[in-house]
C-alpha positions in Angstrom: -17.7 -5.4 2.5 -16.4 -8.1 0.2 -16.2 -11.8 1.2 -13.8 -14.0 -0.6 -13.9 -17.8 -0.4 -11.0 -19.9 -1.8 -11.1 -23.5 -2.8 -9.1 -26.0 -4.8 -6.0 -26.4 -2.6 -4.6 -29.8 -1.7 -1.6 -32.1 -1.9 0.0 -32.7 -5.3 3.2 -34.3 -6.6 5.9 -32.2 -8.1 5.1 -31.5 -11.8 1.4 -31.7 -11.1 -1.3 -29.1 -11.5 -4.0 -27.5 -9.4 -6.6 -24.8 -10.0 -7.5 -22.5 -7.2 -10.9 -20.7 -7.2 -12.0 -17.6 -5.3 -15.7 -16.9 -5.1 -16.6 -13.3 -4.3 -19.8 -12.1 -2.6 -20.2 -9.2 -5.0 -20.0 -8.4 -8.7 -16.3 -8.4 -9.5 -16.5 -6.8 -12.9 -15.8 -3.3 -11.5 -13.2 -4.3 -9.0 -10.1 -2.5 -9.9 -7.7 -5.4 -9.2 -7.7 -8.9 -7.8 -5.0 -11.3 -7.2 -3.4 -14.3 -5.4 -0.8 -14.1 -2.7 1.0 -16.9 -0.8 2.7 -17.4 2.5 5.1 -20.2 3.2 6.1 -21.2 6.8 8.5 -18.7 8.2 8.3 -16.4 5.3 6.4 -13.1 4.5 3.3 -13.1 2.3 4.2 -12.5 -1.3 2.3 -11.6 -4.4 1.9 -14.4 -6.9 -0.3 -12.9 -9.6 -2.7 -10.0 -10.1 -5.2 -9.1 -12.7 -6.9 -5.7 -13.3 -10.5 -5.2 -14.4 -9.1 -4.6 -17.9 -7.4 -8.0 -17.9 -3.8 -6.8 -17.4 -1.9 -9.4 -15.5 1.3 -9.4 -13.5 3.2 -12.4 -12.2 6.0 -13.1 -9.8 9.1 -14.1 -11.6 9.1 -17.5 -9.8 5.8 -18.5 -11.3 6.0 -16.9 -14.8 5.2 -19.5 -17.5 3.7 -21.9 -15.0 0.8 -20.1 -13.4 -2.1 -18.3 -15.0 -4.6 -16.0 -13.4 -8.0 -15.3 -14.8 -11.3 -13.8 -13.7 -14.8 -14.9 -14.7 -17.0 -11.8 -14.2 -20.2 -13.8 -15.0 -19.4 -16.1 -12.1 -17.8 -13.5 -9.8 -14.9 -15.9 -9.5 -11.1 -15.5 -9.7 -8.9 -18.4 -10.7 -5.3 -19.4 -10.5 -4.2 -22.3 -12.7 -1.0 -23.7 -11.4 1.1 -26.1 -13.6 4.5 -27.7 -13.2 4.3 -27.3 -9.5 7.4 -27.4 -7.4 8.0 -28.1 -3.7 8.9 -24.4 -3.3 5.3 -23.5 -4.3 4.1 -25.0 -1.0 2.3 -22.3 0.9 -1.1 -21.0 2.0 -2.6 -19.2 -0.9 -4.8 -16.2 -0.3 -7.2 -14.4 -2.6 -7.0 -10.6 -2.5 -9.4 -7.9 -3.8 -8.6 -4.2 -4.0 -8.3 -2.4 -1.7 -7.7 -4.7 1.2 -10.0 -7.7 1.2 -8.6 -11.2 1.9 -9.9 -14.7 1.8 -9.2 -17.2 4.6 -6.6 -19.0 2.6 -6.2 -22.5 1.1 -3.2 -24.8 1.6 -1.2 -26.0 -1.3 1.4 -28.7 -0.6 3.7 -30.0 -3.3 5.4 -33.1 -2.2 6.2 -36.6 -3.4 
C-alpha cells in the first residue's frame, strides 16, 4: 500500500507560479511511473505529466513548456512546477503512482 500526500495548491493570479509536492510513504526510486492528473469541475480527470523511474517525462499538450515534473528519490517526493498559469489550469490536482495509487488531491485556482 502506498500513501500519497499532496501539498502546494492554492490561489494564484494568471501568469503566476506554483509548485506542487507529493510525499510518498515508501521509497519511490523503484516505482515504475508516477505522475500528476487534474480534474476541473464538470470534466473528466486528465493526465498532466508523468515521469518514469528512468526519468522519461511526458506532458499534456496544454502544459508543455509551462509545467515541469520531477522526482526526488532521496526525499521520496514528486514535484510539479507550474509556471505561466492560466485560468484554464484551475482544477484539483492529484498525485498518481503506478499502478493505481492516488493522493487526496490539492486545489489549484488561477484567477485575478
